[in-house]
C-alpha positions in Angstrom: -21.4 21.2 49.5 -24.0 24.0 50.3 -27.1 24.3 48.0 -27.4 27.7 46.3 -29.9 30.1 47.8 -33.2 30.6 46.0 -35.4 33.6 47.2 -33.3 33.8 50.4 -34.4 30.3 51.6 -32.2 27.2 51.9 -33.5 23.8 50.7 -34.1 21.3 53.5 -31.3 18.8 53.8 -33.9 16.0 53.8 -35.0 16.9 50.2 -31.4 16.6 49.0 -31.0 13.1 50.4 -34.3 12.1 48.8 -33.1 13.3 45.4 -29.8 11.4 45.6 -31.7 8.3 46.6 -34.0 8.5 43.7 -31.1 8.9 41.3 -29.3 5.9 42.7 -32.4 3.8 42.3 -32.9 5.0 38.7 -29.2 4.2 37.8 -29.5 0.7 39.3 -32.7 0.0 37.3 -31.0 1.2 34.1 -28.0 -1.1 34.6 -30.3 -4.1 35.1 -32.2 -3.2 31.9 -29.0 -3.0 29.9 -27.8 -6.3 31.3 -30.9 -8.1 30.0 -31.9 -6.1 26.9 -30.9 -7.4 23.5 -31.8 -5.1 20.5 -33.7 -6.7 17.6 -31.5 -8.1 14.9 -30.6 -5.6 12.2 -31.1 -2.4 14.2 -28.2 0.0 13.6 -26.2 -2.6 11.5 -24.8 -1.7 8.1 -25.0 -4.3 5.3 -21.2 -4.8 5.7 -20.2 -3.5 9.1 -16.6 -2.5 9.5 -14.9 -4.2 12.3 -11.4 -5.0 13.5 -12.2 -7.6 16.2 -14.2 -10.2 14.1 -11.8 -10.2 11.1 -8.2 -11.3 11.7 -5.4 -9.0 10.9 -4.8 -9.0 7.2 -2.5 -6.7 5.3 -0.4 -6.5 2.1 2.9 -8.3 2.6 6.1 -6.1 2.4 7.0 -7.7 -1.0 3.8 -6.2 -2.5 5.3 -2.8 -2.4 8.3 -3.6 -4.5 12.0 -3.7 -3.5 11.8 0.0 -2.7 8.9 -0.5 -0.4 7.3 2.5 -2.1 5.2 1.1 -4.9 1.5 1.7 -4.2 -0.3 -0.3 -6.8 -0.4 -3.8 -8.4 -1.6 -4.2 -12.0 -3.9 -6.8 -13.5 -6.1 -7.5 -16.4 -9.9 -7.9 -15.8 -10.8 -11.2 -14.2 -7.2 -12.4 -14.3 -5.0 -13.5 -11.3 -3.3 -10.5 -9.6 0.0 -10.8 -7.7 -1.0 -9.5 -4.3 1.0 -11.2 -1.5 -0.8 -11.0 1.9 0.0 -11.5 5.5 -2.9 -13.1 7.4 -2.7 -13.0 11.2 -5.0 -16.0 11.8 -6.8 -18.9 10.1 -7.6 -17.9 6.5 -10.0 -20.8 6.0 -13.0 -18.8 7.3 -12.2 -15.7 5.3 -13.5 -14.4 2.0 -12.4 -11.5 -0.2 -13.9 -9.1 -2.6 -13.0 -5.8 -4.3 -14.3 -2.3 -3.5 -13.9 0.8 -5.6 -11.2 3.1 -4.4 -13.4 6.2 -4.9 -16.3 5.2 -2.6 -15.6 1.7 -1.1 -18.6 0.3 -2.9 -18.5 -3.4 -3.4 -17.8 -4.3 -7.1 -17.3 -8.1 -7.1 -18.7 -11.3 -5.5 -17.0 -12.7 -2.4 -14.5 -15.5 -3.0 -12.6 -17.7 -0.6 -9.3 -16.2 0.5 -7.6 -19.6 0.5 -6.9 -19.7 -3.3 -3.3 -19.5 -4.5 -3.8 -16.1 -6.1 -6.5 -13.4 -5.9 -8.6 -12.8 -9.0 -8.9 -9.2 -10.2 -12.2 -7.5 -10.6 -13.9 -7.9 -14.0 -14.2 -4.1 -14.7 -11.2 -1.8 -15.3 -10.6 0.8 -12.5 -8.9 1.3 -9.2 -9.8 -1.0 -6.3 -8.9 -2.0 -2.7 -9.1 -5.4 -1.2 -11.9 -6.2 1.3 -11.6 -9.2 3.6 -14.8 -10.7 5.0 -15.8 -13.1 7.8 -19.5 -13.7 8.7 -20.7 -10.6 6.9 -18.1 -8.3 8.5 -15.4 -6.7 6.4 -12.1 -5.1 6.7 -10.6 -3.0 3.9 -6.9 -3.3 3.2 -6.2 0.4 2.5 -2.4 0.6 1.9 -2.3 -0.9 -1.6 -4.4 -0.3 -4.7 -5.1 -2.8 -7.5 -5.3 -1.1 -10.9 -7.3 -3.2 -13.4 -6.2 -2.4 -17.0 -8.2 -1.9 -20.1 -6.9 -4.8 -22.4 -4.8 -3.7 -25.4 -7.2 -5.5 -27.6 -10.0 -3.1 -26.9 -8.2 -0.4 -28.9 -9.9 0.1 -32.2 -7.3 1.1 -34.7 -5.6 4.2 -33.4 -8.4 5.1 -30.9 -9.5 3.8 -27.5 -12.8 5.1 -26.2 -12.5 8.4 -28.0 -8.9 9.0 -27.1 -6.3 8.9 -29.9 -3.4 6.7 -29.0 -2.1 5.8 -32.5 -0.5 2.7 -33.8 2.3 0.9 -32.0 5.3 -0.4 -33.9 4.5 -3.9 -32.6 1.1 -3.7 -34.4 2.8 -3.0 -37.7 5.3 -5.9 -37.2 2.8 -8.2 -35.6 4.9 -8.8 -32.5 3.9 -8.8 -28.8 6.4 -6.1 -27.8 3.7 -3.6 -26.6 1.8 -2.9 -23.4 -0.7 -5.6 -22.3 -3.2 -2.9 -21.3 -3.9 0.7 -20.4 -4.9 2.5 -17.3 -8.2 4.4 -17.7 -7.9 7.9 -16.2 -10.5 10.7 -15.7 -10.2 14.0 -14.0 -10.9 12.5 -10.6 -8.5 9.5 -10.7 -5.5 11.4 -12.1 -4.4 12.0 -8.5 -4.3 8.3 -7.5 -0.8 7.5 -6.3 1.1 4.7 -8.1 4.2 5.1 -5.8 5.3 7.3 -3.0 6.4 10.1 -5.3 4.4 9.5 -8.4 0.7 9.9 -9.4 -1.0 8.1 -12.2 -1.6 11.5 -13.8 2.2 12.1 -14.0 2.2 9.6 -16.9 -0.4 11.3 -19.1 0.9 12.2 -22.5 1.3 16.0 -22.9 -0.6 15.9 -26.3 -3.2 18.6 -25.6 -6.1 16.2 -26.0 -9.0 17.5 -23.9 -11.2 14.4 -23.9 -11.8 12.2 -20.9 -11.1 9.4 -20.3 -7.5 9.3 -21.3 -5.2 6.2 -21.2 -1.6 5.5 -20.1 0.6 2.4 -19.9 2.9 2.0 -16.9 5.4 -0.8 -16.3 5.7 -1.3 -12.5 9.5 -1.8 -12.9 10.0 1.9 -13.7 8.0 2.8 -10.5 10.3 0.7 -8.4 13.4 1.9 -10.1 12.6 5.6 -9.6 11.8 5.1 -5.9 15.0 3.1 -5.5 17.0 5.9 -7.2 15.4 8.5 -4.8 16.4 6.3 -1.9 19.9 6.0 -3.3 20.2 9.8 -3.6 19.3 10.2 0.1 21.8 7.5 0.9 24.6 9.1 -1.1 23.9 12.5 0.4 24.0 10.9 3.9 20.4 12.0 4.7 18.0 10.1 6.9 15.3 8.1 5.2 12.6 10.7 6.1 14.2 13.6 4.2 12.1 14.3 1.1 13.6 14.7 -2.4 11.8 17.2 -4.7 10.8 15.7 -8.1 9.2 17.1 -11.2 8.0 14.7 -13.9 8.5 16.0 -17.4 7.2 13.0 -19.3 5.9 9.5 -18.6 3.9 7.5 -21.1 3.8 8.9 -24.6 1.3 7.6 -27.2 2.7 6.5 -30.6 0.5 9.2 -32.1 2.4 11.9 -30.1 5.8 10.3 -30.7 5.1 10.2 -34.5 6.1 13.9 -34.6 9.7 12.7 -34.1 10.7 10.0 -36.6 13.7 9.1 -34.4 11.4 8.3 -31.5 8.8 6.0 -33.1 9.7 3.1 -30.8 10.7 5.1 -27.8 10.5 3.4 -24.4 8.0 6.0 -23.4 5.5 4.2 -25.7 6.1 1.0 -23.8 5.3 2.6 -20.4 8.7 1.7 -18.8 10.3 5.2 -19.1 10.1 8.5 -17.4 11.8 11.9 -17.8 12.2 13.4 -14.3 13.9 16.4 -12.8 15.2 15.9 -9.2 16.7 18.3 -6.7 19.4 15.8 -5.9 21.8 18.1 -4.1 19.0 19.5 -1.9 19.7 23.1 -2.5 16.0 23.9 -3.2 16.5 24.3 -7.0 16.5 21.9 -9.9 19.5 22.6 -12.1 22.2 20.9 -14.1 24.2 20.7 -10.9 21.8 17.9 -9.8 22.5 15.7 -12.8 25.8 14.0 -11.6 24.3 12.8 -8.3 21.2 11.4 -10.1 23.4 9.6 -12.6 25.5 8.2 -9.8 22.3 6.9 -8.1 21.0 5.3 -11.3 24.3 3.4 -11.8 24.3 2.4 -8.1 20.8 0.9 -8.4 21.5 -0.9 -11.7 24.5 -2.6 -10.1 22.4 -3.7 -7.1 19.4 -4.7 -9.3 20.5 -6.0 -12.7 17.0 -6.8 -13.7 16.2 -3.1 -13.6 19.0 -2.2 -16.0 17.9 0.2 -18.7 18.5 3.5 -20.4 19.7 6.8 -18.9 19.8 10.0 -20.8 21.1 13.3 -19.3 19.5 16.5 -20.6 21.2 19.7 -19.6 20.8 21.8 -22.7 19.3 25.3 -22.2 16.6 24.5 -24.8 14.9 22.2 -22.2 14.7 25.1 -19.7 15.4 22.6 -16.8 17.9 19.8 -16.4 16.3 16.3 -16.2 17.2 12.7 -16.6 15.5 10.0 -18.7 15.3 6.7 -16.7 13.9 3.5 -18.1 13.8 -0.3 -17.4 14.2 -1.7 -20.9 16.4 -4.6 -19.7 19.6 -3.6 -21.5 22.1 -0.8 -20.8 21.9 2.4 -22.9 23.5 5.8 -22.2 23.3 9.2 -24.0 23.2 12.9 -23.5 20.6 15.3 -24.9 
């Protein structure tokens, strides 16, 4: 290839050969240097380097996501065992685990052996992901969150950390029929998903309290049931699994303080955290109306027949006073039906 002209003169061919020769010599020297050079320990290494080669393949087992496959969190009390089934693609004997905060992946717990029968939840309430370690190298399991609850016993009278919850009927009767703990939510964590279609903020009581943090109770069975119902709606419509169904949550958890406004709802399932009022575009026409209700009801009946342990209440609300048709779904353990 001809050299470009500079000042009307052509470079001598001999100079071009000399330049190429010098380049070849330099490259060869560099390759030899790289072959023998070893950087000092610690240069460029993070305290916990992320790697996929040194840590065997570890992921949440399919059963961790519920029967629907769409539950995105597991619940536990601080420092207690958490039901988190794992699939480990290698020898777990050399592995350890810890917990990192969902918000910033900062380590929040000491490293424990992974070989125990069950994982131990972090000691501080919050949202976490599992980190697996080998020889100081970690891999974060990102497809499932562990939500550590604030124990019920930390509620002082009707208030928890400045948020008014009220008094549960179980407290008056000295029974155990109440939530075991509450999810602590602030403005940032309200968007954390608890299932494919539901966020933790969907369960906040609409009580107009402006303080943060706020607290909710969620029974994982209602998450699984809602996702199974949405799958059943797609199945009954004959849609493929990837067709989305529009949902609008009217109400999730309700504090006893909020429900005290209605003397007929003092022990509502909403106060137990296993109920949700939800509007669904079941017929896929792009609107949520009373025309969607029959298909939602059919899907709920279908799921309860297939999963008897998820049997619960279903209320159909189609009155104009509610401005939008919706369905109450809960997992109380016994069948109940009504219209509102």
